[in-house]
N, C-alpha and C positions, 0 to 999 in steps of 0.2 A: 246554729243549725245543726241539724240532725244528719250525722254521717248515713250514707245509704246502705252501710252493711250493719248499721246498729240492731235494727229488728230482727234481721236474720242472726245475728250473734246472740241475741237476747233468747231468742226461739230456742236456738242450739243449747244454751246453757241452760234453758229451764228443762229441755228433754233429757240432758246429760243428769240433771238433778234428780229429774224424776226415775230414771233408771237407777241411780244410785240408791234412791229411797226404796225401790222395789227390792234390790240385792239385800238392802240391810234388813228389810221386815220380813224376808223370806223364812219361815220356821221350819224346823225340823222335827216337830213334835207330832207330825201326823194330821195336820190339817193344812187348808190352803187359803190363799187371800182372795178377796173380790171388793177390792177398793177402787174407787175413782178419784184421781187428784184433780183439783179445781183451783186455777191460780188467780187471784184478786188483782185486777189491774185495769185502770181507765184506758181503754183503746177505742177507737173510732168504731168499732163493731159491738163492743160489749164491755161492761164491767168484770165480767169473770169469762174464764174459757177452761175448757178441758186441756190439762199439760200434754197428754199423750198425742192429741189430735190437732191441738191448737184452734179446734172449733169453739166459737161462743156457746155459752149456756143459754138456750132459748127458754129460760124460765125465770120469773122475777123474784122467786124466792126457794128457799130449801129448808123443809119442814122435817124434822127427825129429832132423835135422842142424841145428846152429847154422850160420847163414848170414851173420848180421850181428849186431852189437850196437851201439847208437849212444844219444846223449844227445838229447833234444828240450827245448830252452829254453822255457819257459812260465813263467807266474806260479808253478807248482809244477814243478820240472825233473822230467822223466819218463825212464824207461829203456825203451827197445825193443829187444826180443830178437826176431829174426827166424828162423823154423825152417821147414824144408821137410820135408814128410811125403811118404808114397805119394800123397795126394789132391791138395794143393795147398801154399801157403806161408801161415803164420800169424805173426802179429806180437803178442808178449805185451806189453802197455803196463801200467807200474807207477810209482809216485813213485820217483824216483830214491834217495831217503834210506830206503825202506821196506825191511821185513825180507825182503820176496819179492825184490826187486832186488839186495839185498848178499848174499842166499843164492845166487842165480843167479850173479852176479860171481864170487863167491869160489868157487864150484864149478868155474866155467872157469878161473879163474885157478891153480887147483892142477893143471890138466891139461898135457900137453905138445901140440903141434900134431899129432902123430900120433894121441893118443887122441880130439883133438876131430874127427878124420875119421870117428869111429864115433857111432852115434846116442845122444842122450841122451834121458832120460825125467824130465819136469819135473811135479811133482804139488802143486798148492796145498793148503795144509794149514794148521790151527790148532794151536796148542800151548797146552797148560794152565799157563799162566805168570801168576801173579797177582802184582800189585803192592801196596805198602802203601796203605790206605785205599780200595782198588778191590773189595775182596771183596764180593760181593752186589750190586754196582753193575750192573744190567743194560743201563743205558743207554749203557755204554761198550763198543764194539765190540773183539773181539780182533783181533789185527792177523792178517795173512795171510803165512805163510811158504813157502818153497819147498823141497821134497824133491826133490833131484836126483840121478838114479841113472846110471851108466855100467855096461853090463853087468849089469844087475839089482843094482848094489852102491851103496849110498848113500855119496854124496860129503860127509862131515863138514865143515862151514862155520864152526862156532862160533869156533874158534881163530882164523882168518883175520879173521873179523868184527869180534872183539874189538882185534885187533891194528892193522887198516889202517881207514882211513877209506872211505868210498864212493868218493870220487875215485880215491884209489889202488887200490882194488879194480878200477874201471873200466878203469883205465890198463894194470894187470897181465892183467885178461881182454881187452883188445884187443891186448895183445902176443901173448898165445897164439892169438888168433883170426886174426890177420895173419901168423903163422908167424915173429914175430921172435925168440921166447924160445928158446933153445937153437938157434940157426940152424944151428950146424954139424953137428946131428944130425937135422935134419929130413929127412923123407923125401917128395922132390917127385915127383908123377907126371909122366911123359913121354908127351905125348899121340901117338897113331899118326898123327895128320893134324889139322892146323890147323884144316881146313874140316869136320870130320866133325861132322854135325848131331846134336844129342841128340833122343831120344824127347821129345816134349812131354808135360808131367805130364797126368793125367786131370782133365777140367773137372767131375766130378761132386764134389757136395758130401759131407763126411764124414757116416757115420752118427752121430747125436747120441742116440739113444736105445738102440740094441742093441749098441753097441761099448764095451767099457770103456775104451778110450782113443783119442784122436785119432791118426790115422796108423797105427792097428792095434795090436794086442796085443803083436807083435813088432817087430823091427827092420825100418826101411824098406828094400826090397830093392834100389834103385837109384834114390832120389828126384832124383838130378839128370841123369838120362839115361844117357849112356854113360861117366860118370866112370870113368876108370881107377883101380885101386887100387894103392898102392905096395906093392913086393915086397922092396926093400933101400934102405938109406941111399943117397942120392946127393947128391953134393956139388957145388956151384956149377952147377945145371943152368941151360943157357940156354934161352931162350923160342924156341920153333920159328920160322923166318922164315915172316912172313904172304905167302900168295900174292897173285898180282895180280888175282884174280877176287875178286868183292864178298864181303865177309865175313858170314857169317850170326851177326849179334850176338847174336840170340836163342839160339840153339843154343850159342854161346860162353858165354853166362851160364849157361845151364843144366847144361853141362857142368862147370862150375868152381864152381859155387853162387854166382855173382856177382849180387848184386841190381842190376837194372837202373839204379834211382836212383844207386847207387855208382858205376856206369860213366858215368853223365852227369855226375856230379860231377867224375870225373876228366878227362873231355873238356872241362868248363869250366876246370879247373886248368891243362891244358895249352893252352888259348886255342883250342881247336878249335871249329868252327861247330855249331850245333844243328840241323844239317839234313844233306842228303846230302854224305859227305865224299869226297875225292879218294882215288885209290889210295894216294898218300905219307902223307896224314892217317889213312886207316885202318891202315896198316902201323904208323905211329907208335903210335896208340892202343892197338892190338893188343900190341905189344911192352911198351908201359907197363902196360897191365892185366895181363899176364901176370905181369910182374915185382913189382907190387904185391899182387895178390891170390892168386897162386899161389905163388910164391917168398917173398913178404913183404919185399920190398926197395923204397927209397924210388924215388920218381919222379925222373927227371933230364929 
């Protein structure tokens, strides 16, 4: 029997976790955040809900570009999947070992870096899977699975899920996301100008009642602003030289789909101050960020 205070405590813990994540993600490099966190859980109202308001997501799918994938260590480890749509950026939060997380990681793991440049559609769903001794037991909630589609075609994940652990799936998905898998054939974009500012995403909230999917029914037209698309395989692309003029870090992140928190972590890794950078420090951060997040090579 569920204790009457359990739902309230779960909601409170989720809100505290959301606030902690916001504090952790606050950048000091001159740009702001605009993300909405969505928690995956099978409740009476919905399979997913906004963490900050506990309101159900009144959409059947989320369509957008995968821009980050990271594990959050907690009492129960969680997977965070960041996606950018036309409207804003969303972060899907679910238990690291859950079917939903494993489905998403297995779907990403079987793609190439070039395929990951196209939008994915993620649909939380239930499967009619019965276990021995559980038939008719309505107190047991069905787990939430993820149906992941690329170009409206389902990515089948059962084989990978059975063969690999969640940790292995995470590592393979990370490799694809960072462009490390099949590096010799990765098509890398060559920006026309290192300083061209991207168009900022719209500030309006997504329609939650009259739209069947978050991010629109079709593929996002250009969710990262003026991000150039690859036309041919380019080998060993060098990062464009950073100019001596101040770098528009917000535009840089939007252009290449880099999370501000990831750029902040890279700056800390390089031993750079979390404030105003000198011209040489900015140039170094720019070169290393381009190498890691665009080319998928290690930081030196």
